[in-house]
C-alpha positions in Angstrom: -19.0 7.1 24.8 -15.4 6.9 25.9 -14.3 9.2 28.7 -11.3 11.5 28.3 -7.7 10.2 28.7 -6.4 10.5 32.2 -2.7 10.5 33.1 -1.8 8.4 36.1 1.7 9.0 37.3 -0.4 9.3 40.4 -3.3 7.3 39.0 -6.5 9.1 38.0 -9.6 7.2 36.7 -12.7 8.6 35.3 -15.0 7.1 37.8 -13.1 7.7 41.1 -9.6 9.2 41.3 -7.3 6.8 43.0 -3.5 6.7 43.7 -1.3 3.7 44.1 2.2 4.8 45.3 4.8 2.3 44.1 7.4 4.7 43.0 7.8 6.5 39.7 5.5 4.9 37.2 3.8 6.2 34.1 0.3 4.9 33.4 -2.3 6.3 31.0 -5.9 5.1 31.1 -8.9 5.6 28.9 -11.9 4.2 30.7 -14.9 2.7 29.0 -17.1 1.0 31.5 -19.2 -0.7 28.8 -16.3 -2.6 27.4 -16.0 -6.4 28.1 -12.2 -6.5 28.2 -9.2 -4.5 29.2 -6.6 -3.7 26.5 -3.1 -2.9 27.8 0.1 -1.8 26.0 3.3 -2.1 28.0 6.0 -0.1 26.3 9.7 -0.5 27.1 12.6 1.5 25.7 14.2 -1.6 24.3 13.8 -1.4 20.5 16.3 -2.2 17.8 18.1 1.1 18.4 19.3 -0.4 21.7 21.1 -3.2 19.8 24.7 -3.1 18.6 25.6 -3.9 15.1 26.4 -7.4 16.0 23.2 -8.0 18.0 20.6 -8.1 15.1 17.4 -9.5 16.6 18.3 -9.3 20.2 15.5 -6.9 21.1 13.0 -9.4 19.7 14.7 -12.4 21.3 14.6 -10.7 24.7 10.9 -10.0 24.4 10.1 -13.5 23.2 12.2 -14.9 26.1 10.1 -12.9 28.5 6.8 -14.4 27.2 8.4 -17.9 27.4 9.5 -17.5 31.0 7.8 -20.2 33.1 5.6 -19.2 36.0 4.9 -22.3 38.2 6.1 -24.5 35.4 4.0 -23.0 32.6 5.1 -20.4 30.0 3.8 -16.9 30.7 2.1 -16.7 27.3 0.3 -20.0 27.9 -0.8 -19.0 31.4 -2.3 -15.8 30.0 -4.1 -17.8 27.2 -5.4 -20.2 29.7 -6.9 -17.3 31.6 -8.8 -16.3 28.5 -6.4 -13.5 27.5 -3.8 -12.9 24.8 -0.4 -11.3 24.7 2.0 -10.5 21.9 4.8 -8.1 21.2 6.0 -5.9 18.4 9.5 -4.4 18.0 9.9 -0.9 16.8 13.1 1.1 16.2 12.7 2.8 19.6 10.6 0.5 21.8 9.3 -2.9 22.2 5.6 -3.0 23.1 3.6 -5.9 24.7 -0.1 -5.9 23.8 -2.3 -7.6 26.4 -6.1 -8.2 26.2 -7.8 -9.8 29.1 -11.1 -10.0 31.1 -11.1 -7.6 34.1 -11.8 -10.5 36.4 -8.6 -12.2 35.2 -6.4 -9.2 35.1 -5.1 -9.3 38.7 -3.8 -12.9 38.3 -2.5 -12.2 34.8 -0.7 -9.0 35.9 0.8 -10.9 38.8 2.2 -13.5 36.4 3.5 -10.8 34.1 5.1 -9.0 37.0 6.9 -12.2 38.2 8.3 -12.7 34.6 9.5 -9.1 34.5 11.1 -9.3 37.9 12.8 -12.6 37.1 13.0 -13.4 33.4 14.2 -16.9 32.6 17.3 -16.5 30.4 18.4 -20.1 30.7 19.6 -21.8 27.5 16.5 -23.9 27.2 14.1 -20.9 27.3 16.3 -18.8 25.0 16.6 -21.6 22.5 12.8 -22.1 22.5 12.3 -18.3 22.0 14.8 -18.3 19.1 12.9 -21.1 17.4 9.6 -19.3 17.8 11.1 -16.1 16.3 12.5 -18.2 13.5 9.0 -19.2 12.5 7.9 -15.6 12.7 10.8 -14.6 10.5 9.9 -17.3 7.9 6.4 -16.0 7.7 7.6 -12.5 7.1 10.0 -13.7 4.4 7.0 -15.0 2.5 5.3 -11.6 2.6 6.8 -9.4 -0.1 5.3 -6.2 1.4 6.9 -7.0 4.7 10.2 -7.7 3.0 10.1 -4.5 1.1 9.2 -2.4 4.1 12.1 -3.8 6.0 14.4 -3.0 3.2 13.2 0.6 3.0 13.4 0.9 6.8 17.0 -0.3 6.8 17.9 2.3 4.1 16.0 5.1 5.8 17.0 4.9 9.4 20.6 5.3 10.6 22.3 2.5 12.6 20.5 -0.3 14.2 17.2 1.6 14.3 16.8 0.2 10.7 17.6 -3.4 11.6 14.9 -6.1 10.9 12.3 -6.1 13.6 12.9 -9.8 14.5 16.4 -10.2 13.2 17.3 -13.1 10.8 17.7 -16.8 11.6 21.5 -16.4 11.0 21.8 -13.4 13.4 19.7 -15.1 16.1 22.0 -18.2 15.9 24.8 -16.0 17.2 22.9 -14.8 20.3 22.9 -16.7 23.6 21.5 -16.5 27.1 24.2 -14.0 28.2 23.2 -11.6 25.4 19.5 -11.8 26.4 20.2 -11.4 30.1 22.5 -8.4 29.5 20.0 -6.7 27.2 17.1 -7.1 29.6 19.2 -5.9 32.5 20.4 -2.8 30.6 17.1 -1.7 29.0 14.1 -3.1 30.9 14.0 -0.3 33.4 11.1 1.3 35.3 12.1 4.8 34.6 11.8 4.2 30.8 8.7 2.0 30.8 5.1 3.0 30.7 1.7 1.4 30.2 -1.6 2.4 28.6 -4.9 0.8 29.1 -8.3 1.1 27.5 -11.6 -0.5 28.1 -13.0 -1.6 31.4 -10.4 0.1 33.5 -11.5 0.4 37.2 -9.5 0.9 40.4 -8.5 -2.8 40.5 -7.3 -2.8 36.9 -5.2 0.4 37.6 -3.6 -1.3 40.6 -2.9 -4.4 38.6 -1.2 -2.5 35.8 0.9 -0.4 38.2 2.0 -3.7 39.9 3.4 -4.7 36.5 5.2 -1.4 36.1 6.5 -1.8 39.7 8.1 -5.1 38.8 10.7 -3.4 36.6 14.0 -2.6 38.4 14.6 1.0 39.2 16.7 3.0 36.7 16.6 4.8 33.4 19.0 5.6 30.5 19.3 8.3 28.0 16.4 8.4 25.5 17.3 6.7 22.2 17.9 9.0 19.3 16.3 7.9 16.0 17.9 9.6 12.9 17.0 9.2 9.3 19.1 9.2 6.1 18.6 12.2 3.8 17.2 11.3 0.4 19.4 12.1 -2.5 18.4 14.0 -5.6 18.0 10.7 -7.5 16.0 7.8 -6.1 18.0 4.9 -4.7 17.0 1.4 -5.9 17.2 -1.7 -3.7 16.7 -5.2 -5.1 16.2 -8.6 -3.5 14.7 -11.9 -4.4 12.3 -14.1 -2.5 10.2 -17.3 -3.2 7.2 -15.4 -4.5 5.2 -15.7 -7.7 5.1 -12.0 -8.9 7.3 -9.0 -8.5 6.5 -6.2 -6.0 7.7 -2.6 -6.1 7.7 -0.5 -3.0 8.4 3.3 -2.8 9.5 4.7 0.5 9.1 8.3 1.5 9.7 10.4 4.7 6.5 11.5 6.4 5.2 13.5 9.3 4.8 11.5 12.5 1.6 11.3 14.5 2.6 14.2 16.7 3.5 16.5 13.7 1.1 19.3 12.7 1.0 17.9 9.2 -0.2 14.4 10.3 -3.9 15.0 9.4 -3.1 16.2 5.9 -0.9 13.2 5.3 -3.9 10.9 6.3 -5.9 12.7 3.6 -3.1 12.2 1.1 -2.9 8.5 2.2 -6.6 8.1 1.4 -6.1 9.5 -2.0 -3.4 7.1 -2.8 -5.3 4.2 -1.3 -8.2 4.9 -3.6 -6.0 3.7 -6.5 -6.1 0.3 -5.0 -9.9 0.1 -5.0 -11.4 -2.4 -7.4 -14.6 -4.4 -7.5 -14.6 -7.2 -4.9 -17.2 -8.8 -2.7 -14.6 -9.2 0.1 -12.0 -7.1 1.8 -8.7 -7.6 0.0 -5.5 -8.2 2.0 -2.6 -5.8 1.2 -0.8 -8.4 -1.0 -3.9 -8.9 -3.1 -4.5 -5.3 -3.9 -2.9 -3.4 -6.8 -1.5 -0.6 -4.6 -1.4 -0.5 -0.8 -0.1 2.2 1.5 1.8 1.5 4.8 2.1 4.6 7.0 4.4 4.1 10.1 3.3 7.2 11.9 3.9 5.8 15.3 7.7 6.2 14.8 9.5 9.5 14.7 10.9 10.2 12.1 8.0 8.5 10.3 7.9 6.6 7.1 5.4 6.2 4.3 5.4 3.3 1.8 3.5 2.7 -1.3 3.5 -1.0 -2.4 2.6 -2.1 -5.9 1.5 -5.7 -6.4 2.8 -7.2 -9.7 -0.1 -9.6 -9.9 -2.6 -6.8 -10.1 -0.6 -4.0 -11.7 2.6 -4.1 -13.7 5.2 -2.5 -11.3 6.6 -0.3 -14.0 3.1 0.9 -14.9 2.3 1.4 -11.3 5.3 3.5 -10.7 4.4 5.6 -13.7 0.8 6.1 -12.4 2.1 6.9 -8.9 4.5 9.5 -10.3 1.8 11.1 -12.4 -0.5 11.4 -9.4 2.2 13.0 -7.2 3.1 15.4 -10.0 -0.5 16.4 -10.4 -0.8 16.9 -6.6 2.3 19.2 -6.6 1.5 21.2 -9.7 -1.8 22.6 -8.4 -4.2 22.2 -5.4 -6.8 19.5 -5.8 -10.4 20.6 -6.3 -12.2 21.3 -3.0 -14.8 18.7 -3.6 -12.1 16.1 -4.3 -10.3 16.9 -1.0 -13.6 16.9 0.8 -14.3 13.3 -0.4 -10.8 12.1 0.7 -11.2 13.9 4.1 -14.4 11.8 4.6 -12.5 8.7 3.7 -9.6 9.6 6.0 -11.9 10.1 8.9 -13.3 6.6 8.4 -9.9 5.0 8.0 -8.7 6.7 11.1 -11.7 5.3 13.0 -10.9 1.8 11.8 -7.4 2.1 13.1 -8.8 2.2 16.7 -11.2 -0.8 16.4 -9.6 -3.0 19.1 -8.8 -2.1 22.6 -5.1 -2.8 22.1 -5.1 -0.6 18.9 -6.5 2.3 21.0 -4.0 1.6 23.8 -1.1 1.9 21.3 -2.4 5.1 19.8 -2.2 6.5 23.3 1.2 5.0 23.7 2.5 6.3 20.3 1.5 9.8 21.3 3.2 9.5 24.7 6.3 8.1 23.1 6.6 11.1 20.9 6.2 13.5 23.8 2.6 14.5 22.8 -0.6 14.6 24.8 -2.0 11.2 25.5 -5.3 12.2 24.0 -3.8 13.2 20.7 -5.6 10.4 18.8 -9.0 11.9 19.8 -8.1 15.3 18.1 -7.1 13.8 14.7 -10.7 13.8 13.3 -11.1 17.5 14.0 -7.6 18.1 12.5 -8.7 16.2 9.3 -11.7 18.5 9.0 -9.4 21.5 8.9 -7.2 20.2 6.0 -7.3 22.3 2.9 -6.4 21.6 -0.7 -3.3 23.8 -0.2 -2.2 21.6 2.7 -2.4 18.5 0.5 -0.4 20.2 -2.2 2.2 21.3 0.3 2.5 17.8 1.8 3.0 16.2 -1.6 5.7 18.7 -2.5 7.5 18.5 0.9 7.4 14.8 1.5 6.7 12.8 -1.7 9.2 14.2 -4.2 12.2 12.3 -2.9 12.1 8.5 -2.3 13.7 5.1 -2.4 12.5 2.2 -4.5 12.7 -1.4 -3.2 12.1 -4.2 -5.7 11.1 -7.7 -4.4 11.5 -10.1 -7.3 10.7 -13.8 -7.7 13.7 -16.0 -7.1 15.0 -17.6 -10.2 14.5 -21.3 -10.3 17.6 -23.4 -10.8 
């Protein structure tokens, strides 16, 4: 059984409280002595909102450059892999987060390497060029996924300014960014006062000290918190259209939604379960999102949050899918669902929520998402109880308040010439 979350600005662990004084750091730990690994999320206030309009992709390029920084002649990411660990990053509108998973015995050495890279990132042309090429491959993969393409389109339409920029930029935008841009971005935004870490799994005193050493490698300083603002939806839905090298059309519908820290979050999870049920069909295997008729993407770790319903044209005609979706939402608004129906979807929502914290790094980010929204770090542990309290009237109110105004993104097959 996992022990309660413990805040460590002065570090407190479940087994034995311990303090490591290296200055102002923010570290949140959830200890599970039975775990084989330690999962860590390092969160830096350096997301797309920190870019200017001409710096599309710079947040991602800076993060990739950090992972490609050489420590004793070997890239940081490769050294961590050689130690039996893994590290990757994700770029959100507000933050960039590095997800690290490693054996407790290897964590001191891995954290020392990570701290060295943070203290002295390699922003030479060779390293930045290699990082740019790696990001280009990642972008190419995303361009082949119509759900990712549609979600990015909706995000760009929903958020104001660079908060809605593509997570990793485009190949064209990255080509215009050089070592000076990367060095300037890291210097301006990789600051100790705005960074924090979360850890789950086998977190003992030594692990806590190792994580705090990483935080201590950031230079002192902080800046004003980024402000994320969303565009108001109009009375008529906006339609966005693009083409990609795909075989069938996809339609995606984007809505505003309550964030993880919002009191309506649990009710939205129940409503998500209801919509996800449309996608269920007989299969002997778990279907990937692009294989299902309808899939739901709920970005609740960003505030304001976004909720997307994607319709796969190979399984369901997009026009018919949009009609079905509209009918379901209309029904949900007209009158409360039957109590037994809501009870069933509450049970489903509890199971789906549990699945979202299967890995240590998933659990670490749920803690980080709560902290990033100014909520208690143990917020994720209270969600199941909040789902139990959801009523049919709550579901009806959520459908009315959030799912009546939307934007449609169409990702169509590219015409052959």
